[in-house]
C-alpha positions in Angstrom: 0.0 0.0 0.0 1.2 3.5 -0.7 -0.3 5.2 2.3 -2.9 7.1 0.4 -5.5 4.3 0.5 -8.8 4.5 2.5 -8.0 1.6 4.8 -10.4 -0.6 6.6 -9.4 1.0 9.9 -10.2 4.5 8.5 -13.6 3.3 7.2 -14.4 1.7 10.6 -13.4 4.9 12.3 -15.6 7.0 10.0 -18.6 4.6 10.7 -18.1 5.1 14.4 -18.1 8.9 13.9 -20.9 9.5 11.5 -23.4 6.6 12.0 -26.2 6.6 14.6 -25.5 5.1 18.0 -27.9 2.2 17.2 -26.3 1.4 13.8 -24.4 -1.9 13.3 -20.7 -1.1 13.1 -18.5 -3.4 11.1 -15.8 -3.2 13.7 -18.2 -4.7 16.2 -19.5 -7.5 14.1 -20.0 -10.8 15.9 -17.7 -12.4 13.3 -17.8 -15.4 11.1 -18.2 -19.1 11.8 -14.7 -19.7 10.4 -12.2 -17.1 11.7 -10.4 -15.0 9.1 -7.9 -12.2 9.2 -9.3 -8.8 8.5 -8.9 -7.3 5.0 -6.7 -4.2 4.9 -9.1 -2.2 2.7 -12.6 -3.6 3.2 -14.8 -4.0 6.3 -16.5 -7.2 7.2 -19.8 -6.1 5.6 -18.1 -4.9 2.4 -16.4 -8.3 2.0 -19.8 -10.0 2.6 -21.3 -7.9 -0.2 -18.5 -8.7 -2.6 -18.7 -12.4 -1.8 -22.4 -12.4 -2.5 -22.1 -10.6 -5.8 -19.4 -13.0 -7.0 -21.4 -16.1 -6.1 -22.9 -18.4 -8.7 -26.3 -18.2 -6.9 -26.4 -14.4 -7.3 -25.7 -14.6 -11.1 -28.4 -17.3 -11.6 -31.1 -14.9 -10.2 -30.8 -13.1 -13.6 -32.9 -16.0 -15.1 -35.3 -16.6 -12.2 -38.8 -15.4 -12.2 -40.0 -12.5 -10.1 -43.7 -12.5 -11.3 -43.5 -12.9 -15.1 -41.4 -15.6 -16.8 -38.3 -13.6 -17.9 -38.3 -14.7 -21.5 -41.9 -13.4 -22.1 -40.5 -9.9 -22.4 -36.9 -8.7 -22.0 -37.8 -5.8 -19.7 -39.8 -7.7 -17.0 -38.2 -7.8 -13.6 -36.2 -10.9 -12.8 -35.3 -12.1 -9.3 -31.9 -10.3 -9.9 -33.3 -6.9 -10.9 -35.7 -7.1 -8.0 -32.8 -7.7 -5.7 -30.9 -4.7 -7.1 -34.0 -2.5 -6.6 -34.3 -3.7 -3.0 -30.6 -2.9 -2.4 -31.1 0.6 -3.8 -34.1 1.3 -1.6 -32.3 -0.2 1.4 -29.3 2.0 0.9 -31.5 5.1 0.6 -33.3 4.4 3.8 -30.1 3.4 5.7 -28.3 6.6 4.6 -31.1 8.8 5.7 -31.3 7.1 9.1 -27.5 7.1 9.5 -27.4 3.3 9.5 -24.8 1.0 8.0 -25.3 1.1 4.2 -22.9 -1.7 3.5 -24.7 -4.1 5.9 -28.1 -3.1 4.5 -26.9 -3.6 1.0 -25.3 -7.0 1.7 -28.5 -8.3 3.4 -30.6 -7.0 0.5 -28.4 -8.7 -2.1 -28.5 -12.0 -0.3 -32.1 -12.1 0.8 -33.4 -14.0 -2.2 -30.4 -16.2 -3.0 -32.3 -19.3 -2.1 -35.4 -18.7 -4.2 -36.5 -21.4 -6.6 -37.0 -21.1 -10.3 -40.5 -19.8 -11.2 -40.8 -17.5 -8.2 -43.1 -18.3 -5.3 -44.9 -20.9 -7.4 -41.8 -23.0 -7.4 -41.3 -22.4 -3.7 -44.8 -23.5 -2.8 -44.5 -26.7 -4.8 -41.2 -27.6 -3.2 -42.6 -26.8 0.2 -45.4 -29.3 -0.4 -43.1 -31.9 -1.8 -40.8 -31.6 1.3 -43.6 -31.4 3.9 -42.5 -34.7 5.5 -38.9 -33.5 6.0 -39.6 -30.0 7.2 -40.9 -28.2 4.1 -39.1 -25.6 2.0 -38.6 -21.9 2.8 -36.4 -19.6 0.7 -34.9 -17.9 3.7 -33.7 -21.2 5.1 -32.5 -22.1 1.6 -30.7 -18.8 1.3 -28.8 -19.6 4.5 -28.0 -23.1 3.2 -26.7 -21.6 0.0 -24.3 -19.2 1.7 -23.3 -21.7 4.5 -22.9 -24.9 2.4 -23.8 -24.9 -1.3 -21.6 -22.2 -2.6 -18.1 -23.7 -2.8 -15.4 -21.2 -3.7 -12.9 -21.5 -0.8 -10.5 -24.4 0.1 -10.5 -23.7 3.8 -14.2 -23.6 4.6 -17.6 -24.4 3.1 -19.9 -21.7 1.8 -19.2 -18.0 1.7 -18.5 -17.7 5.5 -20.5 -14.5 5.8 -20.7 -12.4 9.0 -23.2 -13.1 11.7 -25.2 -10.0 11.0 -25.7 -10.8 7.3 -26.7 -14.4 8.1 -29.0 -13.2 10.8 -30.6 -10.9 8.3 -31.3 -13.9 6.1 -32.8 -16.0 8.9 -35.0 -13.2 10.3 -36.2 -11.8 6.9 -40.0 -11.6 7.3 -41.9 -14.3 5.5 -45.0 -16.4 6.3 -42.7 -19.0 7.9 -40.4 -18.3 10.9 -37.0 -19.9 10.4 -35.6 -21.4 13.6 -31.8 -21.6 13.8 -29.8 -22.3 16.9 -27.4 -19.5 16.3 -30.0 -16.8 16.3 -32.3 -16.1 19.3 -35.9 -15.9 18.3 -36.6 -13.4 21.0 -33.9 -11.0 19.9 -34.6 -8.4 17.2 -32.2 -8.2 14.2 -30.3 -5.1 13.3 -32.2 -2.1 12.0 -30.4 -2.7 8.7 -32.0 -6.1 8.4 -35.5 -4.6 9.2 -35.0 -2.0 6.6 -34.4 -4.7 4.0 -37.7 -6.3 4.9 -39.7 -3.2 4.2 -37.6 -2.2 1.2 -38.4 -5.7 -0.3 -42.1 -4.9 0.1 -41.8 -1.4 -1.4 -39.8 -2.7 -4.3 -42.3 -5.5 -5.3 -45.4 -3.4 -4.8 -43.9 -0.8 -7.2 -42.4 -3.0 -9.9 -45.2 -5.5 -10.0 -47.5 -2.7 -10.9 -45.1 -1.5 -13.5 -44.7 -5.0 -15.0 -48.5 -5.5 -14.8 -48.9 -2.4 -16.9 -46.3 -3.5 -19.4 -48.1 -6.9 -19.7 -51.4 -5.2 -20.4 -53.1 -7.3 -17.6 -53.7 -4.0 -15.7 -54.1 -0.5 -17.2 -53.9 3.1 -15.9 -57.7 3.2 -15.3 -57.3 0.1 -13.1 -54.6 1.8 -11.2 -56.8 4.7 -10.3 -58.9 2.3 -8.2 -56.1 2.6 -5.6 -56.6 5.8 -3.7 -52.9 6.7 -3.4 -52.6 6.5 -7.2 -55.9 8.4 -7.8 -54.4 11.4 -6.1 -52.0 12.1 -8.9 -52.6 13.3 -12.5 -49.1 12.2 -13.6 -48.5 9.7 -16.4 -47.6 6.1 -15.7 -44.0 6.6 -14.7 -44.6 9.8 -12.9 -47.3 8.1 -10.8 -45.0 5.1 -10.0 -42.1 7.4 -9.1 -44.3 9.5 -6.9 -45.8 6.6 -4.9 -42.4 5.0 -4.5 -41.0 8.2 -3.2 -44.0 8.6 -0.8 -43.5 5.1 0.6 -39.8 5.4 1.1 -40.0 8.9 2.7 -42.8 7.7 5.0 -40.7 4.8 6.2 -37.8 7.1 7.0 -39.9 9.5 8.9 -41.9 6.9 10.8 -38.9 4.8 11.7 -37.2 7.9 13.1 -40.3 8.7 15.1 -40.4 5.2 16.6 -36.7 5.3 17.5 -37.4 8.5 19.4 -40.6 7.2 21.0 -38.9 4.1 22.3 -35.7 6.0 23.3 -33.4 3.7 21.2 -29.8 4.7 21.9 -27.8 1.6 21.0 -27.9 -1.7 19.0 -28.6 -3.5 22.3 -31.7 -1.3 22.6 -32.8 -2.3 19.1 -32.3 -6.0 19.9 -34.3 -5.8 23.1 -37.2 -3.7 21.8 -40.4 -5.6 21.7 -42.0 -3.1 19.3 -41.4 -3.0 15.5 -39.1 -0.1 14.9 -39.1 0.0 11.1 -42.5 0.5 9.4 -45.1 2.7 7.8 -47.0 5.5 9.4 -50.7 5.0 10.4 -51.6 7.1 7.3 -49.4 5.1 4.8 -50.0 1.5 6.1 -53.7 1.3 4.8 -52.5 2.7 1.4 -49.8 -0.1 1.2 -52.5 -2.7 2.1 -54.7 -1.4 -0.7 -51.8 -1.8 -3.2 -51.2 -5.4 -2.1 -54.9 -6.2 -2.3 -55.1 -4.7 -5.7 -52.2 -6.8 -7.0 -53.6 -10.0 -5.5 -57.0 -9.4 -7.2 -55.9 -7.8 -10.5 -52.6 -9.4 -11.2 -51.5 -12.4 -9.2 -54.9 -14.2 -9.5 -55.4 -13.6 -13.2 -55.6 -16.5 -15.7 -52.3 -15.7 -17.3 -50.3 -16.0 -14.0 -52.4 -18.9 -12.7 -51.5 -20.8 -15.9 -47.8 -20.0 -15.4 -48.0 -21.2 -11.8 -49.6 -24.5 -12.9 -47.0 -25.0 -15.6 -44.2 -24.3 -13.1 -45.7 -26.8 -10.7 -45.7 -29.5 -13.3 -42.0 -28.9 -14.1 -40.9 -28.9 -10.4 -42.9 -32.0 -9.6 -41.5 -34.0 -12.5 -37.9 -33.0 -11.7 -38.3 -33.8 -8.0 -39.8 -37.2 -8.7 -37.1 -38.0 -11.3 -34.2 -37.1 -9.1 -35.5 -38.9 -6.1 -36.1 -42.0 -8.2 -32.8 -42.0 -10.1 -30.0 -40.2 -8.2 -27.6 -40.6 -11.2 -29.6 -37.8 -12.9 -28.0 -35.3 -10.5 -24.5 -33.9 -10.8 -21.7 -35.6 -8.9 -21.4 -33.0 -6.2 -25.0 -33.5 -5.3 -24.7 -37.3 -5.4 -21.8 -36.9 -2.9 -24.1 -35.0 -0.6 -26.3 -38.1 -0.3 -23.8 -39.7 2.1 -25.0 -37.2 4.7 -28.4 -35.9 3.4 -31.7 -37.4 2.5 -32.4 -37.6 -1.2 -35.4 -35.3 -0.9 -33.2 -32.5 0.5 -30.5 -32.9 -2.1 -33.0 -33.0 -4.9 -34.5 -29.8 -3.6 -31.1 -28.2 -3.4 -30.4 -29.0 -7.0 -33.8 -27.8 -8.2 -33.8 -24.6 -6.1 -30.5 -23.6 -7.6 -31.8 -23.9 -11.2 -32.8 -21.0 -13.4 -36.2 -21.1 -15.1 -34.5 -21.8 -18.4 -32.4 -24.7 -17.1 -35.3 -26.3 -15.2 -37.4 -26.1 -18.4 -34.6 -27.7 -20.4 -34.2 -30.6 -17.9 -38.0 -31.1 -17.8 -38.0 -31.4 -21.6 -35.1 -33.9 -21.6 -36.8 -36.0 -19.0 -40.1 -36.0 -20.8 -38.4 -37.3 -23.9 -36.8 -40.3 -22.1 
């Protein structure tokens, strides 16, 4: 080094100086499962972010469904572009609340790494197929990906991410609570993790409407049924930008109000607080519920998407049955896992890691057998 670099120690010192007292500081991370020397230029959370971005699972999200099958139109959101939008919103909220942007970004980038092909349709089918061995949940699978399935290092399995990022995976809000011995269920995660939860919701509420409009399934007149959209005379993109900005600004203001109300002064206060600290105001929460109700009725339940869901289910079920019946159909690294894992778990690992395109190709190959 020449002496002119921005070193890790300098970045950590800057975090301690400018971030809020309840932010998660990289220098105070609870560390990694496998101890590693600090990097001279990057903090723990920056290294996590880089490891996630360079993982194969991250790249595969480019060809995994968000709502619409990616090949239907080139500009529909994929699981990867959704993730990038979540990361952008998370950083904006974190910056304005003086939280750790690097940690928020890392959690956002990793939060959907375990998602199956074909979006939630694929997840629901795998969950049903695995019900006798604990079911399937994409949060639990994301942790399995970063702890085990990604293999890039000779000295440890997985990506060996920091405690705080892995905690953000486990405690990401979904319909199923993931129980893991490392992470106390009665302890709140960092605010950075909570921000990603709500940024995820803001992102999909916004871009699912945009993609729905692009598909022609919903139109601008439909959109005016939602009171928050009826309040603007802007065009399509102007309306979407305005509502997105309203939601993000509201979360920043409401979260700051709750932090003050509950007298949060430290990360320990965050972890011990029994009240949700990151959220919408009482004025915005009903509007967000109206958006979600609208999407369920006017987009997710429409014939086009229901047909795609049924088609995805057929593919996942055939693949699962084939791999469980004939283990030689799986690659050697997965067959090696069978020495310690049940075939159902290994088959699910293989399928969950597939892109939509690859899953479809394998399905066609097996049908022709």
